[in-house]
N, C-alpha and C positions, 0 to 999 in steps of 0.2 A: 227906148225901153223895149225889152224883150218880152213877148207874150208867153206865158206858161199856164197851163191848166193846173188846177189844184187837185191832187190825188187824194180821195177820201174813201173811207170804208163805212159800211153800215151793217148792223146785225138785224136779221129778220127772225124773230122768235114768236112762235105761235104755241099756245097751250090752251086746251079746252075751248077752242074757238075765239080766243082773245090774243091780241098782239101786244108785245112789249114795246112801249114808247116812253120817251122822256118828255116832260114839260120843261121848256127852257126859256130864259130871257133872251130876247133879240131886240134889235133896233126898231122892229115893227111891233113890239109887244110880245107877250108870252105866246109861244108856238109849241107844237108837238112835232117830234121827230123820232125816227128809230135811233137807238144808241148809235152814234156816228161820230166821225172826226177825221182829222188829217193823218196821213201817213207821215211818220217821222223818219229822220235820217237813221240809217243802219238798222231798220227793222223790216221784216217781211210784211206783206199785206195781211197775211193771216195773224201775225203777231199784233199788228195794228188793230184789227177788229176785236181781238180778244182783249187787248189793253183798253181800248175805248169803251167797250161794254162794261168792263169792271169799273173804270173811272166814272162812268155816267149812271150805272145802275147798282153797283155793288154785287153783281152776279158774275160768276165765272161762265164764260161763253165757250162752247165747244162747237166749232163749225162742222157741218156735215156735207154741205154742197155750196156751190156758187149759184146764186140766183141770176146774176147778170152784171153787166157793166153799163152804167148809165152816164150819158153825156148831157149836161144841162148848163145853160148860161143864165145866171141870175138876172132878172129883169131890173132890179134896183141898183145893184153895184157893178153889173156887167162882168162879174167874175165867172169864169168857166170852170165847171167841176167835172171830174171823172170819178164816178162813185162805183166802188166794187162792193156789191151787196151780197152778203153771205147768209145762208140759212143755217140755223143751228139750235141747240138746246142750251138752257141756262141751269145752273145748279149752284150750290154752296153760297147762298145769299149771306152777305156780311154787312148787315145794317149799320154796324158801328163805323164803317168806312165813310170818310167825308167824300161827298160827290163833287165832281168838277165844278168850278165857279160857273155860275149861270144856270146850272141844273137845279130846278125847283123840286122835282119828284119824279118817280117812275109811275107809269099809268098802264093799265091793261085795257085795251079797247077792242071791240069787235070790228070786223070789216065795215059793217053798217055804220057804226059810230064814226069811223074814220071818214067814210064817204060823206056822212051828214055834216061833218066838221072840216071838210076839205079846205075851207078858207083859213082855218087855224093851224094848218100843217106848215112846217118850216119851208117846204118846197113841194112842187108837184111830184117829186121823186118818191115821197112817202107813200102816196096812194098808188102810184104806178108799180112800186115794188110789191105792195099788198096784192094788187090785181094779178101781177105776174106769178106770185106765189100761189094764189088760189087757182090759177089755170094749170098749175103743176109744172111750171118751168123750173128745171134743175140742171146743173152741169156738175161734173165731178170736180173735186178740189184740184185735181191734177191738171186742169185746163189752164191754170195760172202757174207759170214756172218762175222760180226764184233761183238766180244764178249767183 
């Protein structure tokens, strides 16, 4: 069996001191996560983060910068993830859209709420991304090249 990491994307959205998260069903109970998901065949990483945000929140996501690339191995299923986290803004909320299976609702939380509920986050990447965002970490979108 050949080992392959899972390429994923995540949207980091902050408005008025609160961060956009989704509450989702997992095999460990309901958990919170940034709008996130897997890169699909024949799409760019930017297209993936825009698509996943729309599918999970019904918001249109406009990336403005790359927050970072995160490597994490899940302690329960031993899957390795490479997460491309993008900072951006949301607009054009379309509440009539059906959210992805497993998504319960969107939630806006402060950084303190996320810290206080760290055990309810889908992965440690959620809080790590928030802390990196708050420290001002930013990279231009051009740092990731699509050929």
